[in-house]
N, C-alpha and C positions, 0 to 999 in steps of 0.2 A: 260577331259581324266583322268582315273585314274592313279595315279603314281604306278610304279613298286613297289613290296614289299619292296625290298632294299633299295629302298629310304624312306621309311615312318618308318624304323626301327630306334629305338635309337641307337645312337652312342657315343662313349666317349665324345665329346666336344659338344653335344648337349643338349639343355634344354628341359625338359618336358613342353609341352603347357599347362600352368595351366588354361588357360581361356577354352580351349576346354574340359580338363578333369571337370572341375567344371560345365560347362554347361551339360554334359552327365550324371553326377550324380544328378544335379537337375531334370532331365527328369527321371531317375531312381526313384528318391524319389516319383514322380507324378504315375510312372507305379505301385508302390507297393501299391498305394491307400492313400498316406501321401499328405500334403500340405507343399511345401518347404518354403511356405512365413510365416508359422507359426513361433513363436519366437524361439523354441528350435531347430528349423531345418534351419532357415534364413543363418546361417553362415557354414553350415554342409558341402556343396559341396567345399568350399575354404578349409576347416580343412581335408577333404577327400584327396584334391589334395596334400596339403604338407604333409600327413600321407605316401601316395602312394608313392612321390618322396623321402621320406627317405627310405621305405621299398623295394624299387628297385633301391637304389643307387650303387648298385653292377654293373649295367650296364655301369656305367660311371667310371669304375676303371678298371684298368689291373694289371697284376702281377709286372711290372717293378714298378709301381706307388705305389703300397701297400708295396712292399719289400722295395724299396726306398735304394737300395744298401747294406741292412743289412746282407749280406752273408760275413763270414769270413773264412779265412784259418786256420784250427785248427789241431793240431795232438791229435785228440780223436776219438776212435771208438766203444765207449759205448752207449747204446741205450739213446736216448733223447725223453722225455715224457712231452707232455703238455696235460693234463686230466681236464675235467669238462668246458670245453669251452663252455659258454652258448651261444645260437643263438636263433634267431627268423627269420622264413621264410614265405612264402606264397605259399601254394598248387598251381601249375599251372592248375589243374583241376577245382578248384572252387573258387579260389582266397580267400581261407581261411587260416589262420595262422596254422604252426605248429612248433614247439619250442622244444629245449630239450638241450642234451649236447653232445660235439663231443671231442673225446680222440685221439690225434694225436701223432705218434712216428715216429722216423728215426734212422737208424743206419749211422752215418756219413760215408763218404769215405775220402774227404780232405777237405770239406767245411761245415759250421753249418749256421743256421739262428738265427737271432734275436728272442728270445723267444715271444716277443710280437707280432711280424710279424705273428707267426702262428696262434693267435688269429685273426688278422687283415685279415688273408687270409680265414679264416672261415667265418667272418662276409662278405666279398666280394661275396664270393658263395652263402651265405645265404640270401644275399639282392638282390634277383631275384625271378621271378618267377620260381618254382623249384619244383623237385620230389626228395624226400631223396636220393634214390639210386644214382642219377646223382651227386649230390652235393657231396656225399660221395667219389665218384670216381675223381670227379674234385679237392677236396682238395689233394689227394694222388698223382694224377698225375702233378699237380702244383710243389708240392716239389721235385717229383721225376725230372721234366724238370729242375728245377732251380738251384740244388746243386748236383744232380746225385748221391745220396746216396746209400750205399749198399741196402736199402729196405725203404719201406715206409707202415706203418699200420694206418689205420684209422677207428674208431668205431663212430658212430653216433646213439644216442638213442633219439627219439622223440615222442611227443603226436600229433595228429593229429585232429584238430577240425572239419575238414570233416568228420571225423569217430565218434568224440565225440558228436557233436552238430545236425547232421543228418544221414543219413543212418542207419547204426546199431545202432548207439547211444551207444557205449560202452566206458564209461568215464575213465576206468581203462586201456584200451588197450594201448600199447607201440610198436612202431617200432623200430626194432635194423637193421643195414646195416653196413657193413664194406667192407672195400678195401685193399686188401694185396698185395704189390709189393715187387719184389725182394726176398731179404732175408725171409721177412714175409710170403711170400707163400711158398717158397721152403723150409724152416728150421723150421721144427717143434719146436725146442729149442727156437729159437727166437720169434715164435708167441706164444707159451705158456707162456714166460717171458712175453711179452706184455699184454696179456689176464689177468695174475696174478696180474700184477700191476695196471691196471685200473678196476679190479673188486672189488665191495663195500665190505669193510671189515665187517665181522659179528660183532655185538655189543651184 
């Protein structure tokens, strides 16, 4: 009898079944017309399992684990920005990488986040099967949920191998997505300040 879907989904404290993933990858190698027993491919299924486990490790994390209590009461109400946060993720449509940079800003109300935690937050959502639009919103909403700032702004710039390697095969195309909450959505001056600070300087 097939298990209900919710019973076979990955949860925070479950381990990926390495043997099953490796076995399936061995079969995929056969299906594309290769010999999984030749020297160069013999250990590929196990290597693939390890890589996939790392690239989807965000499923085994949650906000509290990532932030680890690093929210602080501070009398500071100016914009906080962490820009050029590099990330790698996997497109859920083709399981091909997309990668780029995230720029994250917020206007504190009463609490601030440890700066390194913002980068860890980006990694948590990136290391899942994703679409760029959802990931952008998840980052903004997580910060809003945890410290209730006056506003949050997130911009993500990424290149997608599903577009560069296949399909339209445009190597220089880049996708840009944004999520603006609170003051970043409703106050043009705040939004413009954020955009100006993350915009590349002309050289």
